[in-house]
C-alpha positions as CSV (number, residue, x, y, z in Angstrom):
1,M,0.0,0.0,0.0
2,R,1.7,3.1,-1.2
3,D,-1.0,5.7,-1.8
4,L,-4.2,7.1,-0.2
5,E,-6.5,5.5,-2.7
6,T,-5.1,2.0,-2.2
7,I,-5.1,2.3,1.6
8,Q,-8.6,3.7,1.6
9,S,-9.8,0.8,-0.6
10,A,-8.2,-1.8,1.7
11,L,-9.9,-0.2,4.8
12,L,-13.3,-0.2,3.0
13,I,-12.9,-3.9,1.9
14,A,-11.9,-4.9,5.4
15,E,-14.9,-3.0,6.8
16,T,-17.2,-5.0,4.7
17,G,-16.0,-8.2,6.4
18,H,-13.5,-9.5,3.8
19,L,-10.2,-10.8,4.9
20,T,-7.7,-8.3,3.5
21,F,-3.9,-8.7,3.3
22,A,-1.6,-5.9,2.5
23,T,2.1,-5.1,2.5
24,L,3.7,-1.9,3.6
25,H,7.4,-1.1,3.9
26,T,8.0,-0.2,7.6
27,N,10.3,-1.3,10.3
28,S,7.8,-1.8,13.2
29,C,4.2,-2.4,13.9
30,A,3.8,1.1,15.4
31,E,5.4,2.6,12.4
32,T,2.9,0.7,10.2
33,I,-0.1,2.1,12.0
34,N,1.4,5.6,11.8
35,R,2.1,5.3,8.1
36,I,-1.4,4.2,7.3
37,I,-2.9,7.1,9.3
38,D,-0.5,9.7,8.1
39,V,-1.4,9.1,4.4
40,F,-4.8,10.7,5.0
41,P,-5.4,14.4,5.4
42,T,-5.4,15.8,8.9
43,N,-9.1,16.3,9.0
44,Q,-9.7,12.6,8.3
45,Q,-7.1,11.0,10.5
46,Q,-9.3,10.5,13.6
47,Q,-11.9,8.7,11.5
48,I,-9.2,6.5,10.0
49,R,-7.8,5.7,13.5
50,T,-11.3,4.6,14.5
51,Q,-11.8,2.5,11.3
52,L,-8.3,1.0,11.6
53,S,-8.9,0.1,15.3
54,F,-12.0,-1.9,14.4
55,V,-10.8,-3.7,11.2
56,L,-7.1,-4.5,12.1
57,E,-6.5,-8.1,12.9
58,G,-2.8,-8.3,13.0
59,V,0.5,-6.7,12.0
60,L,3.7,-8.6,11.2
61,T,7.0,-6.9,10.7
62,Q,9.9,-8.9,9.4
63,Q,13.7,-8.4,9.2
64,L,16.1,-10.7,7.5
65,M,19.4,-11.1,9.4
66,P,22.6,-12.6,7.9
67,R,23.5,-16.1,9.0
68,L,26.9,-17.0,10.5
69,G,29.2,-18.0,7.7
70,G,27.5,-15.5,5.3
71,K,25.3,-18.1,3.6
72,G,21.6,-17.2,3.8
73,R,19.5,-15.3,6.2
74,I,17.2,-15.9,9.1
75,M,13.9,-14.0,9.9
76,A,13.2,-12.0,13.0
77,M,9.5,-11.1,13.3
78,E,7.5,-8.6,15.3
79,V,3.9,-9.7,15.9
80,M,1.1,-7.5,17.0
81,I,-2.4,-8.9,17.5
82,P,-4.8,-6.0,18.3
83,N,-6.5,-6.7,21.7
84,P,-8.9,-4.2,23.2
85,A,-6.1,-2.2,24.8
86,I,-4.2,-1.9,21.5
87,R,-7.4,-0.9,19.6
88,N,-8.0,1.8,22.3
89,V,-4.5,3.3,22.0
90,I,-4.9,3.4,18.2
91,R,-8.2,5.3,18.5
92,E,-6.7,7.7,21.1
93,N,-3.6,8.3,19.0
94,K,-1.2,6.9,21.7
95,I,0.7,4.7,19.3
96,Q,3.9,5.0,21.5
97,Q,2.2,2.7,24.0
98,I,1.9,-0.2,21.6
99,Y,5.3,-1.7,22.5
100,S,4.5,-1.9,26.2
101,L,1.1,-3.5,25.4
102,M,2.8,-6.0,23.1
103,Q,5.1,-7.0,25.9
104,V,2.1,-7.4,28.3
105,G,0.1,-9.4,25.7
106,Q,2.9,-11.8,24.7
107,A,1.7,-14.8,26.7
108,K,-2.0,-14.4,26.2
109,F,-2.1,-13.2,22.6
110,G,1.2,-14.4,21.2
111,M,2.6,-11.0,20.5
112,Q,6.3,-10.4,20.2
113,T,8.4,-7.2,19.8
114,M,11.3,-7.2,17.3
115,N,13.7,-7.0,20.2
116,Q,12.2,-10.1,21.7
117,A,12.7,-11.9,18.4
118,L,16.3,-10.7,18.3
119,L,16.8,-11.9,21.8
120,H,15.3,-15.3,20.9
121,W,17.8,-15.8,18.1
122,S,20.7,-14.8,20.4
123,N,19.5,-17.3,23.0
124,V,19.6,-20.2,20.6
125,T,22.5,-22.4,21.6
126,S,24.0,-22.6,18.2
127,S,22.7,-19.2,17.1
128,P,22.7,-18.9,13.3
129,W,22.7,-15.2,13.6
130,K,25.8,-13.2,12.8
131,T,25.5,-10.2,15.2
132,P,22.5,-10.4,17.5
133,W,23.5,-8.0,20.2
134,I,24.8,-5.3,17.9
135,E,21.2,-5.0,16.5
136,V,19.7,-5.0,20.0
137,T,22.0,-2.2,21.2
138,T,21.2,-0.2,18.1
139,L,17.5,-0.5,18.8
140,M,18.1,0.4,22.5
141,S,19.9,3.5,21.6
142,S,17.2,4.5,19.1
143,G,14.5,4.4,21.9
144,R,12.6,1.5,20.2
145,C,13.7,-1.1,22.8
146,W,11.9,-2.7,25.7
147,P,14.3,-2.9,28.7
148,P,16.3,-6.1,28.4
149,P,15.6,-8.5,31.3
150,R,18.2,-9.5,33.8
151,Y,19.2,-13.2,33.4
152,S,20.2,-15.9,35.7
153,R,22.7,-17.0,33.1
154,S,24.7,-13.9,33.4
155,E,28.0,-15.5,32.5
156,E,26.5,-16.6,29.2
157,R,25.1,-13.1,28.5
158,S,28.4,-11.3,29.4
159,A,30.3,-13.6,27.1
160,R,28.0,-12.8,24.2
161,A,27.2,-9.2,24.8
162,P,29.8,-7.3,26.9
163,S,28.6,-4.0,25.4
164,I,25.1,-4.4,26.8
165,A,26.4,-4.5,30.4
166,S,28.4,-1.3,29.8
167,K,25.4,0.7,28.4
168,G,24.0,1.5,31.8
169,N,20.9,-0.7,31.9
170,E,20.9,-1.1,35.7
171,G,17.2,-0.1,35.9
172,C,15.9,-2.6,33.4
173,Q,13.1,-4.8,34.5
174,P,12.4,-8.4,33.6
175,I,9.3,-9.1,31.4
176,N,6.4,-10.5,33.4
177,G,8.6,-10.8,36.4
178,R,10.7,-13.5,34.7
179,K,14.4,-13.6,35.0
180,D,15.1,-16.5,32.7
181,A,15.2,-16.4,28.9
182,E,12.7,-19.3,28.5
183,G,9.2,-18.2,27.6
184,I,10.1,-14.6,26.5
185,V,9.5,-15.3,22.8
């Protein structure tokens, strides 16, 4: 979806009850929602937020990461399933709250932020991913990151990501009170 007419048509088709799939070149679920809304003139944006909050069934954001050895790529995916809270923040134009709602809804709704996907690949014993923690620290510095949890396997983390410990993340909280890596993704 690249223009107002196409996005408007997709919303209209979805409103009539048809399952509608579309692609959009964005880096996050929140950016996807903002891009859809920002295409419309300012006087229509509140109406579009309301429409979108009712018809949206899911947003998937994918990034391909290089494999170790340079052959092939792996996929990291952000998953947002609009629950009532996410639908409400879309209607109220509080898109910045989506990431925290995605973290809260991960167990019940199967949501996952991009950082959780990146963390998952870095936790795999024989991680096929070339530079997992470099991407995570880049996302952290850009403000798009959830606070990384503290792990009981700190020796393993410090061996993989010494730069994370030196970034001053002393105040980071574990997701859902968990301190282990299992069950995050």
